N, C-alpha and C positions, 0 to 999 in steps of 0.2 A: 730595576723598577721598584723593588721593595726598598732598596737603599734610598732611592730618591724620594719615595713617599714618606719614609720615616724622617728624613731630613726636612721635608716640606712641612710636616705636621708638628713634629716635636723638637724643632731646632732650639727653641728657648729652654727646653728641659735637659738637653743632652750635652750642652757645651757650657763652659764656665760663664758665670753671670756677667763678668765684665765684657766678655766677647759677645754674649747674648744681647746685651744692651745695645752694643754697636750694630749687631745684625738686625735687631728690631727697628732701629732708626733707619738703616739702609732700606730694609724691606718695606717699611711704612712709607718712606719717601717714594719708592718705586711703585707701590701698590696702586696709588690713586691714578697715575697716568695709564697704568696697564689695564686697570678695570675700565677706565674711560675708553681705552682703545677697544676693549672687548665689546663694550656697549655701542660703540660707533661702527658696528658692522654695517655693511651696505644693506639697503632695503631690498626686499625680495620683489622683483618686478612682477606685475600681474601675470605676464605670460611666461614666467619661469615655471619649471616643473614643481609639482606639489612638494612642500617642505616636510622633511622628517623632523618631528619634534624631538629635541634633545635636552640636555641638562641646561639649567640657567647659566648664562655667561659662557660656559665651556662648549656648548653645542653637542654634537653627536659623538660623544666619547667612545661609544661602542664601535665606531668605525675603526678605532685603533686598538681597543681592548679585545674585541672578538670579531675581527674583520669578516671572516668567512661566514659566520653565523649571521652577522649584521646584514651582509649583502644578500644572503639567501632569504632572510626574512623580508627584506625590502622588495626583492624580486617577486616573491609570492604575494605580498601585500599590494604592490602596485600593478600586478598582473602584466608584467612586461613593459610597463611605461617608465619613462625617465623620472628621476626624483632629485630633490635638492636637500642639502644639509649644510649646517654651519660647522666650521672648525675654528674655534676662537673667533677672530675677526674676519675669517675668510668664508666666502660662499663657494660651495663645491656642488657641481651637477653630476649626478650619476647617469651615464648613458647606457642604453641597453640595445640588444639586437644588432642585426647586420647594419642597419642604417646608422645607429649610434656609433658603431665601431668604425664605419667608413668615415663619418664626420670627424671623429677624434684624430684619426691617423692621416687624414687628407687635408683638413682645413688649414689654410696658410695663416689664419689668425691665431692658431693654437701653437704655443711655444713649448717644446719638450723640456728645455733646460730650466725654465722657471718652475714648471711642474715638478721636475725631478728634485729641485732644491727644496721646495716646500714639503714634498712627500717625506724626505728623510731629515729635514730641518737642520740638523747639526752636521750633515755631511760636508766635505770640502766644497767651498763655494765655487760655482762655475759661472763666470760672467756671461751674460747674454749678448750684450752689445748689439742689440737688434738694429739700431740706427747705423752701425758701422760694422758689418759682418767681417770685414777684412781684419779688424783688430780683435775679434773674439777669440776666446780660448779654444772654442770648438774648431775655429779655422786653423789654429795652431795644431790641434790634434791631427787634423787631416794632413797638414804639411809634414808632420812627423811620421805618421803611420802610413807612409806610401809603400807601394809595391817594391820599389827599389830598396828602401830601407829594410823591408822585411827580408828581401833576398840576401842583403848583406848581413842581417842578423842570424840567418838560418844556421850557418856553421856553428856559431856559439850556442844556439839553442840545442842543437844536437849534441854538442860536447857536454853541456851541462846535464842533459837528461841521460846521456850515456854513463856519466860518472855516478849519478844518483841511482839509476836502476841497475847498472853494472855492479855497484856496491851491494845492492840487495842480493844479486845472483851469487855473490861469493859466500853467502851464508844463508841459513834458513832464518827468515826474518818475519816477525809479526808486527805489522805496521798499522797504526791508526790512520786510515786512508785519508780522512778529511784534513786534519792538520798537515799530514805529509804532502798532499797535493797542493794544499793552500800555500805552503812554504815554497814548493817547487815552482808553482805558477808565479808567485811573487818574484822569484829569482828570474824566471824567463821574461816577465814583464819589464824588469829592469833592463834586460837585454834589448827589448824591442822599443820601449818608451821611457826608460828611466836612466839609471846611473850605473856604469860598469863597475866602478869601485865597490859599490854596495853588493853587486852580484858576485864579485870575486872574493869578498871578505866575509867569511861565514859568521863571525861574531857581529860584525856590523849589520849583516843581513838579518840575523835573529833579533837584534835590538831594535832595528827600524820596523821589522814586522810586528813586534810587540806594540809599537806606537800605532801602527795602522789598525791593529785589532781594537785598540781603545777608541780610535776615531770611528771605526765601523759600528761599534756597539750603539744601540739606539733604544730609547724607552719612550713610553707614552708622555711622561711629564716633560721630557726634552722637547718633544714635538709640540705639545700644547703650550709650553711656556719657554719658547725659544729665547735664549739670551739670559734667562734667570741663572743665578750662580749656584746651580745644583751641583752636587759632587761629581756626577758623571759628566756634566758639561765642563766643569773645571778640569776634569781628567782629559777630556777631548782637547781643550785649549792647551793644556800642558803637553800632550802628545804632539799636537801640531807645532808647538813652539820648538820642541826637541827635534822634530823632523826638519823644520826650517833651519835650525842651527846646523844639523849634520850636512844638509845639501849645500847651504851657503858656504860652509867650511870647506867642502870639497871644491866648490867653484873658486874660492880664494886660493886654494892650493894649486889648482890648475893655472890660474893666472900668474901666480908667483913663480912656478917652475916652467911655464910655457908648455905644459903638457897638453897635447891634443888627443881627444878620443873620438870615436865614431858613433857615440851614443846620442840619445835625444837631448840630454843635458847640454852636450857640446853644441848641438845644432841650434838650440835656443840661445846659448851664449853668443854664438856667431851671428845671430840675428840682431843682437844688441838690445834684447829685452831687459827690463829691470830684474833684479834678483827676485823681488817679490812675485812678479808675473811668471818668472821661470819656475819658481818653487810651486806656485799654485797650479801651473800646467802639468808639471811632472807628477805632483800628488794626485791631480785629477785623473791622469792616465792610470796610475797605479791603483787608485781606488776603484775605478771602473773594472780593471782587470781582475782584482780580487773579488769584487762583488759577483761578477759573472763567471769568469773563466776558472778561477781557483776551485770554487765549490762544485761547479757543474762537471768539471773533469773528474772530481772524486765521485760524484753521483754516477757518472758514466761507467767508471771502473767497477763501482759497487754493483750496478745493475748487471754488468757483464759477468762478474764473478758469481752472481746469483742465477744467471740464465745460461746454462751450459751450451744450448744450441747457438745462441748469438755469440757467446764466448768463442766457440769453435769457428764460426763464420769469420769473426774478426781475426782469429789466429791464422786461418787459411789465407785471408787477404794480406795480412802482414807478411806471411811467408812468401807469398807470390810477389808482393811488392819488392821485397828484398832480393828474391831470386831473379827477378827481371833485370836488376841492375848489377848483379854480381858478375864479376869478370873471372875471378879465380876462386877456388875453394878455400884458399888460405886467407882471404880478406876478412878483416874484422867487421862486425856489424857497423861500427862507427865509420869505417872507411867507405862502406857501401852507402850508408845514409847520407853522408856529407857530399857524395857525388850525385845524389838524386836532385834534379832541377826543381825549382819552386813550382813550376807548372804541374809537375807530376804529383806533388804533395796536394795541390789544389784540385786535381781531377781524377786521380787514380786510387782513391780510397772511398769508394761509394758505400761500403758497408759501415765503416766508421762514421761517415756522414749521416746515414739514416739513424744509426744508434744515437749520435749526438742530437740530431733533430728531435728524436723521441724523448731524450733526456730533458731537453729544454722545454718541450711541450708540457711534460708532466710536472716539472719542478719550478719553472718560473711562473709565479702566481702573483696574486694581489693586483692592485689597480695600476694601469698605465695612466698617468696623470699629466695633463697639460693645462696651460693657462691661456685664456683668451686675452691676448695683449693688445687687441685692437680697441678702438673707442666705440665700436658698434656691437650690438647684440648679434649672435650667430644663431640662425634658425635651425632647429633640429629637424632633419628630413622626416616627412610623413606626419608631422604634428604642427600645431600652431604655437609650440613652446620654443624657448630660446635658451642659449647659454649666455648670460649677461656679460657685458663688457667687464673686464678685469676679474671675472670669476674663473674658478678652476673647473675643469671637466675631467672625468675619469671613466675608464672602462675596465671592469674586472676581467683580468686575463683568464681566470677560471671559467668565466662564462662562455668562452670560446674553446679554450684548451681542454676543458673537462666536459664539453658539451656532447652528450651521447649521440645526438643527431649528426654531429660532424665527425666525432671520433668514438665509434661504438666501443663499449667496454673501456671507457676513457681512463679509468684509474689503473688500468693494466699497462705495464711497460711493454710495448709491442712495436719494435722498429718496422716490422713488415708493413705497417699501415702507410708508410711513406714510400714504398717501392713502386716502380712503374706499373701501371695497370690498376693500382689501388689508389695511391696518392691522396689519402684523406687530407682534408685541410687545404685543398687547392681549388675547390669548386667555385668559391666566392671570394671576394676581397677580404684580406686580413683575417683569414681563419687560422693563420699561424703567425703569432706576433712576438715570439720569444726574444729575438735579438732586437726587437723594436720593429716598427712597421711604418710604411708611408714616409712622411717627412721627419726624418730623425738623423742624428749625426753619426750613428754607429754602423760601420760597414761590416763588422764581425770578422773581417779577414784576420786580424791579429789573434783574436780568441780562437778561431777555428784552427789556425796554424799551430798555435801553442798546444791546443788539446790534441791535434793529430800527432804532433811530434812526441808528446808525452805518452799517448796510447801506443804508438808504434814502438817506442823504446821499451815500454813496460812489457809488451808481448814479445819483443825480440829477445829480451834478456831473462824473462821470468815466466813460470807458470804460477798462478795464484788462485786462491779461493777465499771465501768469507770464513772468518775464524773468530773464536773468542779470544780475550786477551792472553790466555795461557796457551794459545796455539791450537786448541781443539777446534774441530769444525763448528761453525755457527749453525745450530739446529733450529734457530728461530728465524722468522721472516725479517727482511730488512725493516728498520724502523721507519715510521712515517715522517713526513715533513710536518713541522709546526706551521700550519698555514695562517696562523694569527701572528706569527713573528713579524717584527717591523723592519728587520734588516736582512741579513744573508740567510739563504734557505738551508741552514744546517739541519741534519737529522735530529730527531728527538733524543737519541742516545749515540754513544760512540760506536763507530763501525770499524772493525779490524779486518785486514786481509793477511793471509799467510803466503809469503812469496818464497819460491825456490828457483834457482838458476835453471835455465833450459839445458838439460843434459845433451840435447841433440844439436845444439847450435854449432859449436866449433870443436872439432876433435871427434865428435860423434859419440854414440852410445855403443856399448859392447854388442857385437853382432848377435849374441845369443838372446838378446832381449826380445820378447814378444809383447805386443800391445793387445790387450783385450778390453772390451767395453762392457760396462754394466750400468744399468739405471736402477737405482734402488730407492724406494719411497717408504717412509714410515708414517703411518697415519694414526691419529687418535680416533677410534671408532666407538667411543662411548655414546650411550644413548642421549647424553646431555648435549652432544655436539652435532649440529646438522651437517650433512654431507658437504654443503658449500663452505663450511668452516673447517674442513679437514686440515690438519696441520702437516705441511710438507716438511719433513725433517731431513731429507737427504736426496741428492740427485747428482750423479757424476760418473766418472770414468775411473776404473781401477787399473793401475799400471804395476807390473811386476818386474823387479830386477832379478836376474838369474842368480842361482845359489853361488855361482863363482864370483859374483861381484862383491866388492868390499862393503857396499852399503845398499840399502833398499830405499828407493826414491818414493816419496809419498806426495805425488804431484796434485792430488785432488782430495777434497775434504772427506769423501766417503772411504778412502783407503784406510782411514783411521777408525772408521765407525761402522760402515755398512758392509754387508757380505760381498766380497769381490768374486762375483760369479765366474768371471773369466779365469781367475786364478784357480778356482775349484775345478773348472773344466780342464785346465792344463795339468793339474795334479792328478786328476782321474785318468787323463790320457797316459801320463807317466806311470801311474800305479798299475793299471790293468792292461796296458798295451793297446788301448783303443786308438786306432789311427784316424777314425772319422767320428768324432763326437761333436755334432754341430748344433749344440743348444743355441737358441737365439737368446739375445739379451732379455732379461726378465724384470718384471715389476714384483717386488716383494712387499706385500702389505701386511703389516703386523697388527693384528686386531687385539688391542689391549682393553681392559675394563675401563681404564681412564688414562689420562695423559701420563701419569707416573708409571702405570703398568706398561704402557706402550714403550716408554723410554727404557724401563727396566728390561723388558723383553728384548729390545734392540741391543742393549748393552750386553745381555747374556749371549745373544747370538754372535755379537762381535767378539766377545772373549773366546767363545768356542772356536770360531773361525781363525782367530789369531793363533790359537794353540795349534791349529792344523797347518798353518802356512809353512813353517820351516821344514822343508823336506829332509829326511834323514838318509844320507848316503849309506848304502850297504857296503859290504866288503868289496864287492866287485864294481863299486862306483855307481850302481843304479840307485834309483830313488825308491824307497820303500813306501808302500801304500798305507801303512798302519795309521799314521796320524789322521789323515783325511778320512779314512774309512771309519775310524772310531768316532770322529766327529759326526759323520753321517748317521751312524748308529744312535749317537746321543740325541741328535736332532729328531730322529724318528720316534725315539722313546719319549722325549720330553714334550714334543709338539710345539715348543717355542711359541707360546701365546697364540695358538690357533693359526699357524702360518697358512697363508693362501698364496698361490703362485699363479700369475696370469701372463700371457704372452704379450710382448710389446716390441715391435720392430724398431731397432735403433738405426739411425742414419750415421754413416761414417763420419767420425770427428777427428781423424788422425791428421797430424799436421806435418806432412813430409813433402809439401808441394815445393819443388825446386825446378828451376828451368835449366838444369845441366845434369850430366851424368856424374853423380857423386861417388864417394869412396865405396858406398854399398852397392853401386850398380843401378840405382834407381834412375828412371828416365821419365821425363815429362813431355807430354804431347797435348796440343790444343785441337779440339774437334769443333768445327763450325758446321752447322747443319740446318737444312730446311726440309720440309715435307708437305705434301698435299697443297701445292701452290695452285693447282687447278686453273692454269692459264691466266692467272691474275698478274699479267705482265705490268700493268699500270696500277697506280694507287686506287684504293677503293674505300667506300664508306664502311662503317661497322657491320652493316648487313651483308657486305660482300659485293654489292652492286657498285656501279660507277660512282666516284666521289663527285658530288655536285654542290655540296655545302661545306666549305672549309671550316666554318664555325663549329660544326659538329665533329670535326676531326677526320683526317684522311690517313690511311694506314697502308703499309706494305708498298709493293711495286719493286720490280727487280732493280731499278735504278737506285733506289734507296738501299736495298740490300747490298748492292755492289759497293756503295760508299762505305758502309760499315765493314764489309768483308775486307776491303783494302786497308782500312784502319787496323783491323785485327791482324792481318798478315804482317804489317809493319811491326806491330807490338810483339807478336808471337811467331818467330821464324819457323819453329817446328810445329806445323799445323797441317790439317787436312780439311778440305771443304767437301761435305758429303750431301747427297740428295737422296732422300728416302722415298721417292716415287710419287706418282699421281701428278704429273705435270699437265696431263691432258684434261680437257672437259671442264667447263665452268664459266667461260666468258666468250664474247664474240671473237676474240683473238683466235680461239680454237675453232669455233663454228665457221669462221670465214676462211682462215688460212690452214686449218688442220694443224699438223705439228711443225710446219716450216718455220714460223717466227719464234716458236718456243725453242726449237733447236738453236736458232741464231742467238737467242738471249742467253741460254744456259752455257753455250760455248763461250760467250762474251765474259761470263763470270769465271770460266776456267775451273769448273768443278774437278775434283780429283777422282771421284768415283760416284756411281749412281746405281740404285736398284730400281726395279720396275714395280709400279703400282697396278692395281686392277684396271684402272681407267686407261692405262696405256694401250689396252686391247679394244677400246671402244669402237675404233674404226677397222678392227680386224688385224690379222697377222701381217698381211702384206703391207698395210700402211705403217704399222709399227716397225716393220723391217726397214722401210725407207727412212723413217725417222732416226732409227739407231745408226744407220750408215752415215748420217750427217753429223753425228756427235764426235767430239774430239777427245773423249775420256772413256775409261773402261766402264762396262755395265756388268753387274754381278747379280745372279739369282740362282742359287744352287739347286733349288727344287723345281725349276722350270725345265721341262724336257720337250723339245719341239722337233717336228720333221721339217719345219720351214727353214730353208737354207739361210736366209738373212738372219733369222734369230739364232741359229746355230753358230754362225760366224761371229756374232757380236756379243752374245750373252755367255758368260763363264761363271763357274762356281764361286770363285774368289779371286782377289787381286792382291799381290804382295808388293809392298813398298819397301824395297831393299834399304833405302836410305834410313828408314826408321825401324827396320827389323820388325815390321808389323804387317799383318794380313787382315783383309776385310772380306767377310763372307756375306753374300746377298741372299735374301729370301723374300718371296712374294706370297700373299695369302692364298691358301688352297681353295678358297671360295671363288676365285676369279672366274673359273669355268662357268659358274652359275650366275654371275652378276655382270659379266661383260661379254663382248662379241668375239670369243675365242675360237680359233679354227679347230677342226676335228683332230688335226695332227699335233696339237699342243696340249700337254698335260701338266698338272701341278701336283707334285708328290708331297708327302708328309714333311712339314717344315722341320720338326724336331729331329727326325731321323736323318734328313739330308744335311742339316747343319752339323750334327754330331759327326757324321761321316767326314765332312770337310775339315772339321777340327782335327780329327785323328790323322787324316791325310797330310795336313800341313805339319803336324808335329812329327810324323813318322818320316817325312821326306825332306824336311828343312830344319834349320835351327831356330825357326821363328817360334816365339812363345807369347808374343803380344798379339792377341786375336780379338777382333771386333766384329760384331754382326750388324749389318745394315739391312733393316727389315721393313717390309710393308705388310704387317700382319695385325696391327692394332696393339694398344697399350696393355690390355689384359693378356693377350697372347704373348707379348714380349716377356711379361713376368713369368708365364708358364714355361716359355722357352728357356729362360734363365734357370729356373728351378729343375728342369728336366734334362739339362745338359751339363757338361763340365768342360772347362777350358776357355770360356769367354770371360772377358773383363768388362766389356762395354757393349750395350745394345743401343743403336741409334734407330729409332722407329718412326713409323707413320701409319696411315690408314684410318685410325679411329678419330682423328681431329681432336685429340685430347689436350686440354690445357693443364700443364704441370708447372709448379713453381710456388712462390709465396703470394701470388695474386689471389684476389677473391674468386671463389667458385672453382679453384684449381682441383683437379681430381687426385693429385698426388704431389710429392716433392720432386724437385729437380736437383739432382737425380733421384729417382726411386731406386732403392737398393734392396736386392734380395740375395739369398744365398743359393749357390748352385748345388749340384749333387755332392760335391766334395766339401761343402761348407765354406767355400770362398765367396766373397762378395762380388756381385755383378751390378754395375751401375746402368740404369736405364733412363734414356732421355728421349724426348720428342718435342716438337715445336709448333703445336697447334695446327693452324691451317692457313692457306692462302698467302703465306708469307707475312702475316701480321707480326710474327715473332721470328727472330733469328736465334737459333740455339748456339750456345758457346760454352764449352766445358774444358777446363784444364784437367788432365788426368795423369797421375803419377803411377808408373808401373815399377814393380820390383824386378829382380833378375829372373824370376820364374814367370813373368808376364802377368802377375796378379795386380789388381787395382789396389793401390794403397791410399790415395787421397784424391780429393777433387777440389776445384774452385771454379765457379761459374754460375750463370743464370741465363734464362731467355732474355733477349734484348728486344724491347718493344719498338717496332718500326713505325713511329708516329711521324707527323709532318714537321717535327723539329729536326729530323734527319734530312740532310741535303740529298738531292738527286745527283747521280753521276750524269753530267750534262750530255755527254755523247750518247749514252744508252737511252736516256729519257727522250732525246730528240728522235731517235729511231722509233721508239714506242709510239710517240705522238704522230709520227709520219704514217705508221702502220694503221693508226686509228682512222685516218681520213676517209678511206674508201667506204667504210661502213658507218661512219659517224652520223651522217644525215639520216640514213635509214634507221639507225639505232635511236636517235634522239626524238623521233616523231612521238608526240603525246597521244596515247590511245584513250585515256580517261583519267579519272582521279579517284582517290580513296580517302575517306575521312580518317580511318584508323591505320596504324602500321600493320601490314600483313606479315606477321612474324613467322620465321622459319626455324629459329634457333632451338625450339623444343620438339620439333617434329619427330626426332628419333626416340623420344621418351613418352610423349603424351599427345593429346590434341594440340594442334597448332592452327592459327587462323588461316595462314596461306594454304595449308593442306585442306582445310574445310572449304575454302572458296574454290580451290581447284576441283575437288571431288563434286561439289555442288554444280560447278560448270559442266563437268563430264556428264552428270546425271541429267541436267536440263537439256544438254545437247542431244543425248540419246533419246530422251523422251519426246523431244520435238520431232525427231525423225520418225519415231513410232507413231505419233499422232497423225502426221501427214500420210503415213502408209496405212493407217488404220490398225496397227498392231498393238499387242499388249504392252503396257508401259514397263520400263525397267524398275526394279525394286529399290536398288541403291547402287552407289559407286564406291570404289575404294582404289587406293594406289599405294605403292611402296614409298615410305618417307624419304628414302635415298634418292628418289627422283626429283626432290625439291631442294634446290641448291642455294638459294639466297633470299633474304628478306626483301620485301618491297616497302619502302618507307611511305609515310603519309604524304598526300599531295598528288602531284602528277605521276601517272604511270606511263612510262615510255616503253616502246617496243624492245629497246635494249634491256630494260629491267626484266621484262617478261622472259626474254630469251636467256638471260643470265639465271633466272630462277628455274626455268624449265628448258635446259639446253639440249636434251637428248633426242628430241623429235620423235617421241614414242606415239604410236597411233592408238586410237580408242577401239576397243573390242567389247562385245557383249557375250557373256558365257552363261549357259544354263546349269543350274545345280538343284539337287534335291535338298530338302530341309535337313536330312540326316548328314549328307556330305558337307553342307554349308556349316552346320554346327561343328563338325569335325575340323573343317578348314579354319574356322575362327578360333577354335581351341588351340590350334597350332600357332596362330598369330600371338595370342596372349601368353602362351607357354614358351614362345620363341623356339619351338621345335615342331616341325611338320608331323602331324598325327598320321600321315600316310607313309611318307618315306623315312621318318625319324631323323631327317637331316635338320641341323640347326638353321633357323631362319636368320638372314643376315641384314634385315631391316625391320623397323617398326612399320606401322601402317597408318593411313589416314582414311577416314570414312565420311560419307556425305550425309546430308539430312535423310530422314526416313529410316534410319537404323540407329539403335542404341545397344551398347554392349556393356555388361557389368562383369567384372572379374575380380578374383582375389589373388594378388600376386604372391601371397604366402602359402597357398596351396601347392601340392605337388604338381609337377609337370603332367599334363594330361587331364588335370582336374581343376584348373584355374578358372575356367569359364563358368559363370554363375547364371547369367541370363542373356538372351538376345531378343530384341523386339524389332520387327520390320513393319513399318507402317502402323505403329501403335498396337500391333498384335504380337503376341509371343511367337517366336520361330516355331513353325510346324514341321516336325520331323517327317511327317507322312506326305507333306506336299512335295511334288516332283518338278515344279516349274518356276522356281525362283530365277529371276533374270538379273544378273550382276554385271555392272560395267567396270572395266579396268583397263590397264595398258597392255599392249601386245607383249612388251617385255615381261611383265608379270605373268601373262598367260602362258608364255613359253617356259615358265619355271623360274624366272628371275627372283633372287632373294629367297627362294624356296617357300613362297607364300601360298602357292597353289600347286597342284600336280600339273606338270607340263601338258599343254594341249595345243593342237593346231587346227586349222580349218575355219576359224572364225574370221568374218570379214573385217579387215582393217579399215577404219574410217579416218577422219582428219587427225592431225597431231594435237597433242595436248596444249602446246603453246598457241596454236591457231584457235583452239576452242576457248582458251583462257582470254585471248585477245577479243574474241567475239563477245564473250560474257561481259568483259569490262565495258565495251562499247554499248551494250544493251542495258547495262545497269548503272552506268556512271551517274553521279558519284557513288562509289561503293560505301555502304554503311554497315557492312557485316561486322558482327561481334563474335567473340569466341564462345562456343557452346560446349557443354559437357556431353559428349557423345560416347566416349569411352571412359567408364567410371570405375574406380577402384572401390572395393567393398571389403568388409571383414566377415561377410557371410561365408560359411564353410561348404554348404551343400548346393550343387548346381540345380537348376530347374528340372533337368531331366538327365537320365543316365547316358553318358557318352559311350556309344558303341564303337568298336574298332574294326568293323568289317569293311568291305568293298572299296575299291579305289574308283575314282572318276577316270575319264579318258587319260591314258598314260603314254600316248605316242610322244616321242621326244624330238626336239629341234635345237639348233644352236641358240645360245642365250642372246638376249637383246642387248642394246647399248645402254639402257638406263640401269644404273646400279646404285649401290649405297655403300658408304663406309659405315661400319658398325658403330652404333651410338656409344658415346662416352658413358662409362659406368665405373664407379669405384669398386675395387675388389673387396669382397667381404672378408673379414678377419676370422680366423678359425676360433672356435669356442675355447674359452679359457679352461673349461673343465677338463677337456681332453689333455691339455698340457699339464694340468694339475695331476691327473692320474699318472701321466708319464713320469713326472718328477718324483711323485711319491713312490712309484714302483722302483725308480732308480735308487732312492734312498733305502728302500727295503732290501734291494739286492746288495747295496753297500753294507748294510748292517749284517747281513748273512755272511758276506765275505770277511768282514772284520772279526766276526765270531770264529770263523774257521781259522783265520790267521792267528 
């Protein structure tokens, strides 16, 4: 740019006079027609968007000088309306919003090729040939870049990447990643769409790449004065001439020698095209490849190197990808990759796909520009304005890719935003436009294949991290893009990565090596720096090579700079003989006075730890504790810049996923699982009710699940299909048939093992026994002890799969007795105790070491079970309907990882509810049965998954007997009657149901002349599905209230009522001290205020009944509820009997809907959180209400989802400081 400007202004001063005179004559001759051309710009039509005033003659130069600022300014000034600007003689219309985006990418009058050419001006010319598409270069592109040609090119692509990345693995290399990947992709693109001789000749490759770099460079003056003899333009012309000479020379040589190749050049030669057309086409393909693929592959690797979580996800995916196709342990990576079919490259790398998609979203910026090549103006939708004929139109990709309403936190690289269930950028048309959108010639297949091959090869051969040019870890954030750049999106400064060969790939690592993980962050906490601007200086995993090894591997940036906590842990174990030192990974925040101080503190800490690392063998060969202990003492003494330590759970990032028994004895298994299907045999709407509107999405259904399970079975031969219980209750399939059709269905899927959920007892022990007799697979539940003969015969503690040397232990929630219809002879023992007993029994009586728990106790309880036992490697759970994974609103990670009593990791998975998700996790076990690595995620069962036809036909046939009854419309509702939040707070369906209960009981009392009921309440677990707006069918009502619970009225004193409500909000009965297993819903005429932060038993702040405060002295409050609750269900009240049972709640709801249709109910605040600390009156703990017991009813609840609270950092701080003090004392003694 500067060079061109100097030439443009001072040409006559800087060159010899005789040449200046000639130049002045030439320029003067050219100036007049050029100026005339600029003045002859098309007139702005009256109905064109408002014009942005620019420079005289030149137009809106800021569009090219400061594009992002220019566009931002115009969007604010025009308030979201389109605008016009001139660029030299050209009129350009800026489109905005969804309507403008749709017009640009869909209008057939708009041509992408003409727009592309004018945008970069001096880029290789691409013929449009609009009148004869068969002759266009774009048509040639499509004929060259076919699937068949890509398949034929794949072996060479893999060979090239293997050589390049394999070469890096032979040495420790610091690589400038952008030029490195730019060159590699240039070579790969020659394989797919260029010239083989250039790809195979390194010198020729480098010389032609240099010419391409000259052609790609672009400046403002080149664009504004296309065709002027500026130095950069002359450089482009010279580079193009040299490329033309090289390619035509190779063509002549082929013709002379009769040599035939399989590349694109030969394909074009065989078509009989002219040399000029062939060269133009080849250069066009290469140019497109470099502009997009080369730089974006480098950005992708840079982002991965900077984000260890996604780095590890990709590493696990690559490991599994290779392992799935490995035949023998002796095969090389290249042998395996070359055997993988093209289809697998296209479909089996979903993690790389979402990482690439996010890279494109955040990096491809600037305007997508097209030309209205028609003779008519094109109307802009939603306005009376037009894009005039022959004018250009553009849409700023930043306006959609960096739009916070479409992509929250848009400047953050976050691939999870593209995962199923979240899928940002797919709600409306053209919200993701990176590869081009709508009518455009780019299929992106070549680019995605080249990038996938490069990424897989990089991860297969190397571990890498961001570095400085000298190899030290890069402690600065990645540089930003220059979004005002006019050509390729290079970073604003060079980016380096340090690569090392994968020591575990072929030949294996020494057996003594252990892998520890640590996450270490250094922050600048100076007062001048806001928390949002904290500088993250390090983050990664420390690896330790044993002392017997010849060298120490430094596979992550922080092993050179940050404190390797895992190594310290190992040294302490060796030093003091601790066999169980289970520190979790920690965050170390170094609080410095300023950035320099923070960095100096970090360097000091690093030097101290480095001094500690080499263990000193003693005479007897043991490791002396002196170095590490003295360092601990020094740390305590110096304080190291006010060190603060906080707990942070790290998820397993170890990359040992292999699908065979390797030399170390590791073994890989796939676990496919469902839970809490609740009789959803057929597909359903998001609310859980029958799917009646395909446009809103349909989910689940066992016929879909079967399709996906069969696919997984073919892909992963070593697998188990698990069912974590609660198949009963939830739809008319159960209400009408009981367990009969459910048994038929799950037998059809051929589950390997199942545990029992609480709802399996809803129809009592006898009915459950009949159901279990019909099943064709084992049932496990180690804590269920029953006198029922059928249960005793079918339910066992665990099942052993001899083929896999693996045992699965079952467990059912201990709360089942209180929330379902359990017989007197059936009991549920403590889960933790019984599971641990089963583990020891398996270990003491068999050689099985791989042990899995299949539970129906809830997500939080699964985590407690893992922490309180030892010997488990995986827990597959259910009961709490918890969503885990990377999707929005997930309660945790998939898998959630906690340490057991021995400090070993236990992976915990669950798959939400109703069969909306199918869980799938690959797990690698070591020889001791411990979990080493994982790969997997919940699979969303959307309507894109095909039904298994045979099973779906059965399900539809089963529907027919109750379909007419179910489909009868009872009434309508204006608003959605939501159920999803009932277990946490007020929900509209709960309020409508309890209002209906209250109105029903009051009407009876009015007719009898009795006192009216004060309010109604019910357990939230008795509400099973949302009812959508519009028609309310009988089937929807029965799906939402399937239990058939009767209405009862109970008398309470004010004192006991206050105590009972305290139990609701404290989630612990104040009478029995039992935990409540459901939240509650209340009717009109009562309001509750509580403070969730107060201690249990003191959370209730106030209660008002009928606009009056609750009167503790009143003895005759009348409360309406369900018979299930009255018998003690969910521990919401003290069990009582003797109350008259009236109509069922589903019948009452149906009557309420008929009487009040259309329903216009809106959500009210009836249960209110407050920060008040003091209750209205002191809660007494005396006397119980009626306490006679009865068997529990059939309405129950699964415990609501809740995220576990993290322990306070201060307690861990004290523990760590105490450990250092002890270490200091020990060092002094020694």
